[in-house]
C-alpha distance (Angstrom), angle and dihedral (degrees) to the residues before:
residue distance angle dihedral
X1 . . .
X2 3.74 . .
X3 3.80 88.5 .
X4 3.70 91.6 53.1
X5 3.73 96.9 49.9
X6 3.77 92.2 44.6
X7 3.75 92.2 52.3
X8 3.81 93.7 44.2
X9 3.84 89.4 54.3
X10 3.72 89.3 52.3
X11 3.84 96.0 46.5
X12 3.73 89.6 44.0
X13 3.84 91.7 54.2
X14 3.86 89.4 49.6
X15 3.87 89.9 49.7
X16 3.80 93.1 46.4
X17 3.85 91.8 50.0
X18 3.82 91.3 47.7
X19 3.84 90.2 47.6
X20 3.90 93.9 51.3
X21 3.83 92.8 44.6
X22 3.76 92.5 46.1
X23 3.83 101.2 42.9
X24 3.87 99.5 27.1
X25 3.75 92.6 -151.5
X26 3.95 118.0 -150.4
X27 3.65 120.7 -110.1
X28 3.89 92.1 -104.2
X29 3.87 88.5 59.9
X30 3.75 90.1 50.6
X31 3.75 91.4 52.8
X32 3.78 92.8 52.9
X33 3.77 99.6 103.2
X34 3.83 95.2 -175.1
X35 3.74 89.7 54.3
X36 3.75 95.0 44.6
X37 3.89 93.9 49.1
X38 3.80 88.1 48.2
X39 3.73 94.5 51.4
X40 3.82 91.3 43.3
X41 3.75 90.0 53.4
X42 3.77 93.5 49.0
X43 3.87 92.1 46.3
X44 3.81 90.5 49.1
X45 3.72 93.4 47.9
X46 3.78 92.0 51.5
X47 3.75 91.1 45.7
X48 3.79 92.4 50.7
X49 3.75 90.0 50.8
X50 3.90 89.9 50.0
X51 3.82 90.3 49.1
X52 3.78 90.7 51.5
X53 3.77 91.0 47.3
X54 3.88 91.8 50.9
X55 3.77 88.7 50.3
X56 3.72 93.3 50.9
X57 3.82 86.8 54.1
X58 3.85 90.7 52.4
X59 3.80 90.9 -122.1
X60 3.81 111.2 154.5
X61 3.68 111.5 -121.6
X62 3.84 132.6 -172.0
X63 3.76 89.1 -100.8
X64 3.71 92.5 46.9
X65 3.88 90.6 53.1
X66 3.71 91.1 52.3
X67 3.80 106.2 38.1
X68 3.84 102.9 33.5
X69 3.75 144.0 26.5
X70 3.82 117.8 -80.7
X71 3.74 109.7 -80.9
X72 3.88 110.3 -106.8
X73 3.77 107.4 -127.2
X74 3.71 132.8 176.8
X75 3.82 116.8 -112.1
X76 3.76 108.1 -93.6
X77 3.83 95.1 17.3
X78 3.89 91.7 117.2
X79 3.80 134.3 21.8
X80 3.82 114.0 -94.6
X81 3.93 91.5 -111.1
X82 3.82 90.4 57.2
X83 3.72 93.7 52.8
X84 3.86 90.7 62.5
X85 3.93 91.0 44.2
X86 3.73 92.8 117.8
X87 3.86 92.0 55.4
X88 3.86 92.0 53.7
X89 3.82 90.4 43.9
X90 3.79 92.3 53.2
X91 3.80 95.0 43.9
X92 3.86 93.4 49.7
X93 3.76 92.7 45.2
X94 3.85 94.5 48.3
X95 3.89 90.7 43.9
X96 3.76 91.6 51.6
X97 3.74 93.5 45.5
X98 3.85 91.4 54.3
X99 3.79 89.8 44.9
X100 3.78 92.9 50.5
X101 3.75 91.8 43.3
X102 3.87 93.2 54.0
X103 3.84 88.4 47.5
X104 3.77 96.5 50.8
X105 3.79 95.2 41.0
X106 3.83 90.4 47.3
X107 3.80 90.8 -134.2
X108 3.79 112.1 178.5
X109 3.82 130.8 176.2
X110 3.82 87.3 -155.9
X111 3.74 92.9 62.6
X112 3.89 91.2 41.3
X113 3.80 90.0 54.6
X114 3.90 95.1 40.1
X115 3.88 107.2 133.7
X116 3.80 93.3 -139.4
X117 3.71 96.3 50.1
X118 3.82 93.0 42.8
X119 3.66 89.5 50.3
X120 3.74 91.6 54.7
X121 3.81 92.7 48.2
X122 3.86 88.7 48.9
X123 3.84 91.6 54.3
X124 3.76 91.0 52.1
X125 3.75 92.7 48.1
X126 3.85 90.9 51.0
X127 3.86 91.5 55.1
X128 3.92 91.1 44.2
X129 3.78 88.1 56.4
X130 3.80 91.6 51.9
X131 3.75 97.3 57.1
X132 3.92 119.3 -167.3
X133 3.87 98.8 -122.6
X134 3.77 90.6 -171.4
X135 3.78 90.4 89.1
X136 3.79 91.4 47.7
X137 3.85 95.1 109.0
X138 3.82 91.7 52.3
X139 3.84 89.8 46.9
X140 3.74 93.4 51.5
X141 3.81 93.1 47.1
X142 3.86 89.4 51.5
X143 3.78 88.3 44.7
X144 3.78 93.0 56.0
X145 3.83 88.3 49.4
X146 3.81 86.1 55.2
X147 3.67 96.0 49.9
X148 3.80 93.5 51.1
X149 3.83 91.0 44.5
X150 3.90 89.0 55.4
X151 3.80 91.9 43.3
X152 3.87 95.9 51.9
X153 3.82 91.7 41.6
X154 3.88 87.9 57.9
X155 3.78 95.4 38.8
X156 3.85 92.2 50.8
X157 3.78 92.5 44.1
X158 3.78 94.3 51.6
X159 3.87 100.9 78.8
X160 3.81 93.6 43.9
X161 3.85 92.7 48.5
X162 3.75 90.5 46.6
X163 3.79 96.3 55.3
X164 3.78 93.8 39.8
X165 3.69 95.0 49.4
X166 3.87 91.7 67.5
X167 3.83 89.3 48.4
X168 3.81 89.6 51.7
X169 3.83 95.7 48.7
X170 3.78 114.6 103.6
X171 3.83 95.3 -151.2
X172 3.90 90.3 58.4
X173 3.77 100.4 39.9
X174 3.71 101.1 67.1
X175 3.78 124.1 156.0
X176 3.81 130.7 51.3
X177 3.86 98.3 -77.9
X178 3.89 93.1 39.8
X179 3.78 91.4 48.6
X180 3.81 90.2 48.8
X181 3.85 89.7 52.6
X182 3.80 88.4 47.6
X183 3.80 92.4 52.6
X184 3.82 93.2 46.4
X185 3.79 93.1 47.6
X186 3.78 93.8 46.3
X187 3.78 90.3 51.6
X188 3.83 92.3 49.6
X189 3.78 92.4 47.0
X190 3.76 92.2 49.6
X191 3.79 90.9 47.4
X192 3.87 92.4 51.5
X193 3.80 91.3 44.7
X194 3.71 93.8 49.0
X195 3.86 91.1 62.6
X196 3.79 109.2 77.2
X197 3.81 119.8 -119.0
X198 3.87 91.5 -113.8
X199 3.82 89.7 59.8
X200 3.76 90.6 52.8
X201 3.89 88.3 48.5
X202 3.82 88.5 57.8
X203 3.76 91.2 53.9
X204 3.74 93.5 44.1
X205 3.74 92.9 46.5
X206 3.86 88.9 59.2
X207 3.85 88.7 43.2
X208 3.87 102.0 46.5
X209 3.82 100.2 11.5
X210 3.84 132.5 -101.0
X211 3.78 112.0 -54.2
X212 3.74 144.0 77.8
X213 3.90 93.5 -58.6
X214 3.94 87.4 67.3
X215 3.84 89.5 49.3
X216 3.81 92.3 47.6
X217 3.90 92.5 51.3
X218 3.68 91.1 46.7
X219 3.83 94.9 50.9
X220 3.74 91.3 43.4
X221 3.90 94.7 52.5
X222 3.83 91.3 48.0
X223 3.78 92.3 44.7
X224 3.81 92.0 52.1
X225 3.82 90.6 55.4
X226 3.82 94.5 42.5
X227 3.80 97.0 44.4
X228 3.76 93.3 44.8
X229 3.67 91.1 55.4
X230 3.84 93.7 47.8
X231 3.73 91.3 45.1
X232 3.87 92.8 49.6
X233 3.82 91.3 51.2
X234 3.87 88.2 54.0
X235 3.83 90.5 48.9
X236 3.76 90.5 50.5
X237 3.88 90.1 55.1
X238 3.77 97.9 52.0
X239 3.81 121.9 122.2
X240 3.75 114.6 -92.6
X241 3.85 94.4 -148.5
X242 3.80 98.8 81.9
X243 3.73 91.3 42.9
X244 3.82 94.4 53.3
X245 3.87 88.5 46.7
X246 3.76 93.1 54.1
X247 3.79 94.4 44.3
X248 3.81 89.0 51.9
X249 3.74 88.4 60.3
X250 3.85 89.1 58.9
X251 3.91 97.1 -99.2
X252 3.86 114.6 166.2
X253 3.86 120.0 -132.7
X254 3.78 96.2 -87.6
X255 3.77 92.5 50.0
X256 3.65 90.4 46.3
X257 3.83 90.8 55.8
X258 3.80 95.1 41.8
X259 3.76 98.2 45.8
X260 3.86 103.3 25.2
X261 3.85 103.8 36.2
X262 3.84 110.1 21.3
X263 3.90 95.4 61.6
X264 3.90 87.2 54.1
X265 3.73 96.2 48.4
X266 3.80 105.0 36.8
X267 3.77 98.2 87.2
X268 3.88 95.0 47.5
X269 3.76 87.8 45.7
X270 3.83 91.6 56.2
X271 3.72 91.2 46.1
X272 3.80 92.9 51.5
X273 3.80 90.7 46.3
X274 3.83 92.5 54.5
X275 3.76 87.7 49.1
X276 3.83 90.8 51.0
X277 3.79 92.1 53.7
X278 3.83 86.0 53.6
X279 3.85 88.3 51.4
X280 3.78 92.8 45.5
X281 3.82 91.5 53.6
X282 3.79 89.1 59.2
X283 3.71 95.1 42.8
X284 3.84 89.7 48.9
X285 3.74 89.6 68.0
X286 3.84 90.6 54.1
X287 3.80 96.6 47.8
X288 3.79 89.2 54.2
X289 3.92 85.8 67.8
X290 3.83 89.3 71.2
X291 3.73 100.0 39.5
X292 3.75 102.2 -74.3
X293 3.83 95.6 128.4
X294 3.67 126.4 -130.1
X295 3.76 128.3 92.4
X296 3.85 91.0 -42.8
X297 3.86 87.7 71.0
X298 3.85 91.2 56.6
X299 3.80 92.2 41.8
X300 3.83 93.1 54.3
X301 3.82 90.7 46.8
X302 3.80 94.2 56.1
X303 3.76 94.0 39.0
X304 3.83 91.3 53.2
X305 3.77 86.5 56.8
X306 3.78 94.0 46.8
X307 3.83 91.8 -122.0
X308 3.77 94.1 152.3
X309 3.82 97.1 172.9
X310 3.75 91.2 57.2
X311 3.90 87.6 46.2
X312 3.81 87.0 52.5
X313 3.79 90.6 55.5
X314 3.90 91.5 52.4
X315 3.82 89.8 46.0
X316 3.73 88.7 53.7
X317 3.80 92.8 51.3
X318 3.82 93.0 46.1
X319 3.90 92.9 48.6
X320 3.78 91.9 49.1
X321 3.79 96.4 46.5
X322 3.90 93.5 43.2
X323 3.85 89.2 48.0
X324 3.77 92.2 50.0
X325 3.88 95.0 47.8
X326 3.78 90.3 41.5
X327 3.79 90.6 58.2
X328 3.78 92.7 42.8
X329 3.88 92.3 49.5
X330 3.86 91.0 46.0
X331 3.84 90.8 52.8
X332 3.88 91.2 47.5
X333 3.86 92.6 48.1
X334 3.83 88.9 49.0
X335 3.84 93.3 49.4
X336 3.87 89.1 51.2
X337 3.75 95.1 54.3
């Protein structure tokens, strides 16, 4: 089934590109969601049928190459060109995806190499590489705020993510009710994680006011969802041997988790937590752009006034601190292996 869906998406994409290129619909047509959804449904249904037909002919498609073992075919069953069908399918889909992406993003080497634009960027770089160190004390103060904002966000998220990870692990949540909780929780975590931290910072800056508290809460919420997902995937990959041994001794579900799973996952949990602090430090800079406090707030203030030498000083502080913490977290993760 995974093969059929994968190939159906590929064929739908090819048909959609061909439809747009051939018909060149007006913008009003593209904004008609009912028509777009109906067309997409028809294309997908046709593509799914095509995928099923190709599977019945035992033609190896791209989806078949990825999601199942190669089809065993007798020599001479198919023409040679059909035996390499999946290669051509993959090449055409990838080529069209790149072409469509370049068209939609309006990427152009001409604008990239434009002398006026390049000259303006060069002037900014010259100022960035001559930082105004007069604002260094203020930048360091804001950076300290950013570091602790990231640290507290990670620390506060840790216990919530730890508990939720076991409820979001398929190998633990067995049974109709437990599996329903698993699906619901996974859906919520994916929804929270899909909204970037700076969007949560906007919401919390209205809720608790502009400042580092809003950034802290935004990073914490995003960290809970991300860490719970990472933790749950680690839980799902544990060895079943210790679990079966503990269950054979009459352990209940809580004892099974605590004595059979936790000892296997605790070191990877710590490693991922350290890495998450590293990520939160970078994200804390971004949430400052929308009222989350920290050095990002100072950065957006100077950038909005085109004071590039001051921005260069802030870049320097961020780069040094990120490098130092990256090295420290790398050594810690290595020591925990």
